[in-house]
N, C-alpha and C positions, 0 to 999 in steps of 0.2 A: 504494500500500499504506499504509495507516495514515492519517497526518495529511495527507499530500498528497491522497489520494483524498477524505478529508472536505472539504478546501477547495475541490477541483474540483467536488464535487457541487453546490455553490451557484452555480457559474459556468455561463454558456451552454455547451452542448456544442460542442467544436471537434474534429472527428474526427482531424484531423492531429496536434493536440497530445496528444490522448488516446492515439494510437498510440504517439507518441514516448515518453510517460510509461510506458506498458505495456512498451515495449522496454527502457527504462532500468531499470525495476523488475525485469524479467527478468535484465538483465545484473548488477544488484546482487545478486539472489538467487544467480546462478551464482558471482559472485566471493566471496560469503559461504560458499558450499558449498566452493569450491576452497580458500579460506583455512582452513576447518575440516579439510579433508583434509590441507593441507600442515602444519598445526600437529600433527595426529596423526602424520604422517610424520616430522616433526622430533622428537617425543617418542620414537618408536621408534628413530630413528637415534641419539639421544643415549644411549639405553639401550644400543644396540650399541656405541657408542664406549667407554663405561664397561666393557662386558664385554671388549672387545678390548684396552683398556689393562691390565685385570687380567690377561689371558693373556700379553701382553707382559712384565709385570713378573714373571710366574711363570716365563717362559723365560729371562730375564736372570739370570746367575749372581750370586748374592749374594757379598758379601765376607766370608762366615762364615769366620773363621780357626780352625784347629784348634789343639790343645793345643801342638804343636810350633811352630807359627808364632807363637803368642803368647809362647811361652818365647823364641824367637829375637828377637822385638822388645824384650822385657825385657833380654835379654842385650847387645844393641846399646847400650841405655842404661847398663847396669852396667859394661860392659867399657871404655867410653870410646873416644875416636877411634883410639887406637893399637892396639886389639885387635879391631876389627870385621871380621875376615877369616873366610873359610870354613874355613881350617885350624884357627884357634882354636876355632870352633864345634864342629867335628867332634871335636877332642880332648876338649873339656869335656863335651860331650853324649853321647859314646860311641855315636854312630850313624854309619852308613856315610856317606861324603862325598857320594855320589850322592843319597842321601836328604836330606841337609842342603841341597845345591844345588837340588834340587827345590822344597823349601819356600821357600828364599831367592828363587828366580826367581818363584815364585807371588806372594810378597810384593812383588817389583818389578812384576810385571804388574798387580796389584791397586792399585798406587800407595802402598804402605806403606813401601817402601825404594827407595833409589836406589843403583845400583852405579856406582862410579867408579874408583878406582885398582886396579892389579893388582900383587900382590907375587908373584914366582916361587915363594917357599917357603910363602906362606900362602893364595895364591889372591886372589879378588875381595875388595875392601873395600866395606862397605855403611854407608849412613847413613839415619837415620829421615827420613821426609817429614813435613810439617805434618799430613797425614792420620793418620800413625801416632802422632805426639805427641797429636793430639786423642783418638784411641781410647784410648791408655794413660791419659790424664788422666781421660776418662769412666769408665774401668774402675777408677780409683783406683790404678793402677800406676806412676804417674809423679808 
């Protein structure tokens, strides 16, 4: 095919060599065709990967915090280490304790707060994590 055939035209004909060249040219053409098909398949699979990654991102819950949770994070900062208890938040926010505990637990699960000490009168004690400090700084609240 091409240059090799042009060179061979000027040489005496050797049927065995000519057959080998024909076979090699056929193998080369088959390999090129297979390569093109594989490249096309790769493009399709890469597009599918992008699509699946987007679907996964859509399924993973975001750390979108609601107004109560943002308020709780700010209160943890304002109250200082001695008053970061469920009981204090419940009294000051005038919400049911169960509702406050729900939001505090959500903040723990999403990595914004850590729960440590327990006081029998005031309940669990909470502290900000680096993730929470980073969020509050980004939002201009710290």
